[in-house]
N, C-alpha and C positions, 0 to 999 in steps of 0.2 A: 976348572970348575969347582974343585975341592976348596980352593981359597974363597970363592964366592959363597959356597955353602957354609963354611966356617964363619965368614964375616956376617952373613945373615943371621945365623944362630946366635952369635955373640951380640949382635945388635938387638935382637928380640929379647935377650936376657938382660942386657944392660940398659936398653932404652936409648942408646947412643947410635944414631944411624949415620953420622957424619963420615966414618971410615968407608961406608959404601958409596957415598956421594963422591968422595975423593978418589975412587977408582977410575972415574971418567975424567980424562984430562980437560975436556971442554968445560965440564961442570966446575972443575978446580979453577980454570982460567976466568970463568964468569964470577966465581966466588960464591956459588950456590951453597947454602947452608940448610940444614935439616934439623928439626926438633920435634919431639913427641910430646903432645899434650893430652894425657889420658890415652884414649885409643886413636886420637887423631894425629896424623903426621903432617906437619905444616912446613913447607919449603920457603926459604927466604932468599931473595936476590938483593944484596946490598946495593945502595946507591953508589954509582961510580961514573966519573966523566967518560970512562972508556965505553960505557953502554949507550951514550947519547947518539941519537940519529939527527936530532934537530936542536942544535945548541942555542937557538934564539928563544925557544919556549922556556926552558930546555926540556926535551922529552926523550924518553928511552926509545931506541931504534926498535921498530916492530919485529925485526928478525931476532933480536935479543929476547924480547918477550915471548915469541913463539918457541925459541929454543929452550928457554926456561920452563915453559909449560910442558913441552914434549919430554924434557928430562924428568919433570915431576911425575908424569904419567908412567914413564919407564921404571922409575924407582919404586913407585907404589905397587905396580904389578909384580916387580921382582920380590918385594917384601911379602906379597901375598901368595906367591906360587909355592906349592907343597915341596917341589924340588927346584930351588932357585936357578934361574938361567936368565939370559938377556932377552928382553922383549924387542922385537923388530917392528918398526912402523909399517903398517899396511896403508892406512890413510890417516890424515890429520886435518881437521877442519877448524879454523879459528875465526872467531868474530871479535873484532876490536870494538869496544864500547865507548871508550874515552881515552884521552892521551895519558900515557904512563909518564908522569912527571919524574924529575930527578930526585927520587926518594926511594926508600926501601919498598920492595914489591914482594907480596906473599902469594902463595898458591897452595891449593889443596886439590887432591884428586879423589874422585868417587868411582870405584870400579862397579859398573852395572852388570857385567857378565864376564865370567872367567871360565872358559871351557878348557879342554885339554890342549887345544891348539891355538885358539883365538881368545883375546881379551878385549872388552869394550869398556871405555871409561869416559868420564867428563872431567874437565879441569877448570877451576875458577881462579882468576888472578885479581888481586886488589891491592890497594895501597893504604889509604886512610881507614876505610871501613869495608868489611866483607860485604855489606849490603850495597856498596857502590863499586862493583867490579870494573876493572879496566879492560878485561878480555875474558872470554870463555871459549872452551874448545871441546870437541868430541874427537875421539881417536879409537882406532882399532889396531891391535898389535898381534903379530904372530909370536906365540910363546914357544921358546926353545928351552926346555927343561934339561938341557945338557945331554939329550939322548943322541945316540949314534945315528945319524941320518941314513946310513947304509943298512941299519938294522932296526927298522921301526917295530913297535910292539903290536 
């Protein structure tokens, strides 16, 4: 847990959040990238043939879009926790709004509530324009701030 705390502290100071993303093997395999624009953290899923679910359109597989959006929410919650830990999914509801074509996809997460144990957020994913989303999601996460589960406060 100390490594995570050190990485989050460094990321906040430098504005480079990519080392946190690279901690998760699946995020690395998908090629997820993260950049900070002012106070906004935007995640990017680069276009790749490996992400295609329908090569005739070609369109990104819905599971890849869902995983990308779930990772976006987990990272955003991790960045905002006072004592960083890994958020665990309680529920994740996704609405696909249009086909995700074979091009870069972006996502942003808005945390609507973050308590001591549960966090709620919404995620928006788009490609060409933020005003034309390809998917939106709502999620609830169990927040684990690295506390010893046998010794709750």
